[in-house]
C-alpha positions in Angstrom: -10.2 4.8 -27.3 -10.6 2.3 -24.4 -9.1 3.3 -21.1 -9.0 1.8 -17.6 -11.2 3.4 -14.9 -9.2 6.3 -13.2 -9.3 4.5 -9.9 -7.6 1.3 -11.2 -3.8 1.1 -11.6 -2.6 0.8 -15.2 0.0 -1.8 -14.3 -2.9 -4.3 -13.7 -5.5 -3.0 -16.2 -4.1 -2.6 -19.7 -4.8 0.6 -21.4 -5.9 0.0 -25.0 -5.3 2.9 -27.3 -6.6 3.2 -30.8 -4.0 4.0 -33.5 -4.9 7.0 -35.5 -4.0 7.2 -39.2 -1.5 10.0 -38.4 0.5 7.7 -36.2 1.0 5.1 -38.8 3.6 6.9 -40.8 7.2 5.6 -40.7 8.6 8.7 -38.8 6.0 8.3 -36.1 6.6 4.5 -35.9 10.3 5.1 -35.4 9.6 7.8 -32.8 7.2 5.5 -31.0 9.7 2.7 -31.1 12.4 4.9 -29.6 10.0 6.0 -26.8 9.1 2.3 -26.1 12.8 1.3 -25.9 13.5 4.3 -23.7 10.6 3.4 -21.3 11.8 -0.3 -21.2 15.3 0.8 -20.4 14.1 3.0 -17.6 12.0 0.2 -16.2 15.0 -2.2 -16.3 17.2 0.3 -14.5 14.4 0.9 -11.9 14.0 -2.8 -11.4 17.7 -3.4 -10.9 17.9 -0.6 -8.4 14.8 -1.8 -6.6 16.2 -5.3 -6.3 19.4 -3.9 -4.7 17.4 -1.7 -2.3 15.2 -4.6 -1.3 18.3 -6.8 -0.7 20.1 -4.2 1.3 17.1 -3.7 3.5 16.7 -7.4 4.1 20.4 -7.5 5.2 19.9 -4.4 7.4 16.5 -5.3 8.9 16.2 -9.1 8.1 13.4 -10.7 6.2 10.2 -9.9 8.0 8.3 -13.0 9.2 4.8 -13.1 7.7 2.1 -13.0 10.3 -0.9 -15.4 10.2 -3.1 -14.3 7.4 -6.4 -12.7 8.2 -8.5 -15.3 6.5 -11.6 -13.1 6.2 -11.2 -10.5 3.4 -14.0 -8.5 5.0 -12.2 -8.5 8.4 -9.1 -7.3 6.6 -11.0 -4.6 4.7 -12.5 -3.1 7.8 -9.3 -3.4 9.8 -7.4 -1.5 7.0 -10.1 1.1 6.8 -9.7 1.7 10.5 -5.9 2.2 10.0 -6.5 5.2 7.7 -5.1 8.5 9.0 -3.9 7.1 12.3 -1.0 5.1 13.7 -0.9 1.3 14.0 -1.4 1.3 17.8 -4.6 3.3 17.7 -6.0 1.5 14.7 -5.4 -1.8 16.6 -7.1 -0.5 19.7 -10.1 0.6 17.6 -10.3 -2.8 16.0 -10.2 -4.6 19.3 -12.9 -2.4 20.8 -15.1 -2.8 17.7 -14.9 -6.6 17.7 -15.5 -6.9 21.5 -18.5 -4.6 21.4 -19.9 -6.0 18.1 -18.7 -9.6 17.6 -20.4 -10.1 14.3 -20.7 -7.9 11.2 -24.5 -8.2 11.5 -24.3 -6.4 14.8 -22.0 -3.8 13.4 -24.4 -3.2 10.5 -27.4 -2.8 12.8 -25.6 -0.6 15.4 -26.5 3.1 15.6 -23.9 5.1 13.8 -23.1 7.2 16.8 -22.6 4.1 19.0 -20.3 2.6 16.3 -18.4 5.9 16.1 -17.9 5.8 19.9 -16.4 2.3 19.7 -13.8 3.3 17.1 -13.1 6.9 18.2 -9.5 6.1 19.4 -8.6 5.6 15.7 -9.7 9.1 14.7 -12.2 10.3 12.1 -14.8 8.2 14.0 -17.9 9.6 12.3 -16.6 9.3 8.8 -15.3 5.8 9.4 -18.5 4.6 11.1 -20.6 5.8 8.2 -18.3 4.2 5.7 -18.2 0.9 7.5 -22.0 0.8 7.6 -22.3 1.8 4.0 -19.8 -0.9 2.9 -21.6 -3.6 4.9 -25.0 -2.6 3.4 -23.5 -2.8 -0.1 -22.0 -6.2 0.5 -25.2 -7.6 2.0 -27.2 -6.3 -0.9 -24.8 -7.8 -3.5 -23.8 -11.0 -1.9 -26.8 -11.7 0.5 -24.5 -11.9 3.5 -21.6 -10.1 5.2 -18.9 -12.0 3.5 -16.2 -11.3 0.9 -14.8 -14.8 0.5 -15.7 -14.6 -3.2 -12.6 -12.4 -3.6 -10.4 -15.5 -3.1 -11.4 -16.7 -6.5 -10.9 -13.3 -8.3 -7.8 -12.0 -10.0 -5.7 -9.2 -8.5 -7.2 -6.7 -11.0 -10.8 -7.9 -10.3 -10.3 -7.5 -6.5 -8.9 -4.0 -6.9 -11.7 -3.0 -9.2 -14.4 -4.3 -6.9 -13.0 -2.9 -3.7 -12.1 0.5 -5.0 -15.7 0.9 -6.2 -16.6 1.3 -2.5 -16.6 4.7 -0.9 -13.6 5.3 1.2 -11.6 2.3 -0.2 -8.6 3.4 -2.2 -5.9 1.4 -4.0 -3.8 1.2 -0.9 -6.6 -0.3 1.2 -7.5 -2.7 -1.5 -3.9 -3.7 -2.0 -3.6 -4.4 1.8 -6.5 -6.9 1.4 -4.7 -8.6 -1.4 -1.5 -8.9 0.5 -2.6 -9.5 4.1 -5.7 -11.6 3.6 -5.5 -13.1 0.1 -1.7 -13.7 0.2 -1.1 -12.1 -3.2 2.3 -10.7 -4.4 1.1 -7.1 -4.6 3.1 -4.1 -3.2 0.8 -1.7 -1.2 1.8 2.0 -1.3 0.7 4.6 1.2 1.9 8.2 1.5 5.0 7.0 3.4 6.0 4.4 0.9 5.4 7.0 -1.9 7.8 9.4 -0.2 10.5 6.7 0.3 10.3 5.4 -3.2 10.7 8.9 -4.7 13.4 9.9 -2.2 15.4 6.8 -3.0 15.0 7.5 -6.8 13.1 4.3 -7.6 10.3 6.3 -9.3 9.4 9.9 -10.1 5.7 10.1 -9.3 3.2 12.7 -8.0 1.1 10.7 -5.6 0.7 7.3 -3.9 -1.5 5.8 -6.6 1.0 6.7 -9.4 3.7 5.1 -7.2 1.6 2.0 -6.8 1.2 1.8 -10.6 4.9 2.4 -11.3 6.3 0.1 -8.6 4.4 -3.1 -9.4 6.7 -4.2 -12.2 9.9 -3.1 -10.3 9.5 -5.1 -7.1 11.2 -8.5 -7.3 8.9 -11.4 -7.7 7.8 -12.8 -4.3 9.2 -9.8 -2.4 6.2 -7.4 -2.3 5.4 -8.2 1.3 8.9 -8.1 2.7 9.8 -5.0 0.8 6.6 -3.2 1.9 7.2 -4.0 5.6 11.0 -3.2 5.5 10.3 0.2 3.8 7.9 1.0 6.6 10.4 0.0 9.2 13.2 1.9 7.4 11.1 5.0 7.2 10.4 4.9 10.9 13.9 4.3 12.1 16.2 6.0 9.5 14.6 7.7 6.5 12.3 10.0 8.4 10.3 12.6 6.6 11.7 15.7 8.3 15.1 14.8 9.7 16.4 11.6 7.9 19.5 10.0 9.5 21.4 9.9 6.2 24.7 9.6 8.2 23.5 6.2 9.4 21.7 5.0 6.3 22.6 1.6 4.7 21.2 2.9 1.4 23.3 6.1 1.3 25.2 5.1 -1.9 22.1 4.0 -3.7 19.9 7.0 -2.7 19.0 9.8 -5.0 18.0 12.3 -2.3 19.7 15.6 -3.5 20.5 16.9 0.1 21.6 13.6 1.6 25.2 15.0 2.1 23.8 17.8 4.2 21.8 15.4 6.4 24.7 13.0 6.5 26.9 15.7 8.1 24.1 16.7 10.4 23.5 13.2 11.7 27.0 11.7 11.5 27.2 11.6 15.3 23.7 10.5 15.9 23.4 7.2 17.7 22.7 4.3 15.4 18.9 4.0 15.2 17.1 1.1 16.6 15.5 -1.2 14.1 11.8 -0.4 14.2 9.7 -3.4 15.2 6.4 -4.5 13.8 4.5 -5.1 17.0 1.6 -2.9 16.0 2.1 -2.8 12.3 -1.1 -2.9 10.4 -2.8 -6.4 10.5 0.1 -8.0 12.4 -1.9 -8.3 15.6 -5.7 -8.2 15.1 -6.8 -11.1 17.3 -9.2 -10.1 20.1 -7.9 -11.3 23.5 
């Protein structure tokens, strides 16, 4: 049996399963056919619901304007790594300090780890991130001969994911952000917040962010991966909060599968209408050094 690497989503890398002799019988074929039809029906239903949710969010929050792409995939990779386990404002501050103190990746690579950690400490996990940044840069220099990932522009989505997730500290979400924000690909990044929202809304039933990434790729309308990703983040910040969601003010109330939404609707019915969260410091929207 040939399987994809565990770190690579199945929606992009096809799993090839050998057919055993026991599975060739007519009863098994009929059973497999029924399962296949059932799975297709579930995907179709999920895709229709996802289209409606995406459209409702665009009406509620508008279509987000795409920022200038971060042309360097390496810049995008490091910026996204700095965003891990912190908020956008602090990751932005860490990025600006890093680039002002070390204007080139050569200088970052040669900097003492403790000095690099000091430069990015506002973003949290400074020692871990500093070590990973230096390790990633060493690996790239060894493979490519320079601190550059422009070769990814010529690779397929799957090849980019496979390459980036082979690096320590780079998961599917970080790799997907490089695809979207630097390479301009129509891929839907999923972090823990997007995972929570997709499950609460009933778009998928998954156990973790990587499963959600895998399940959501065929459901997101073509050309809408970026806008849906951004609007879900804004929606989660302003309305569908983790602990006390404002279900009484939710534009997706009728579409939502959250089992206790009625409770929160009553609880938040008199809550002021939430402000629409902006994207001033959303990841990779403002990474220029001024």
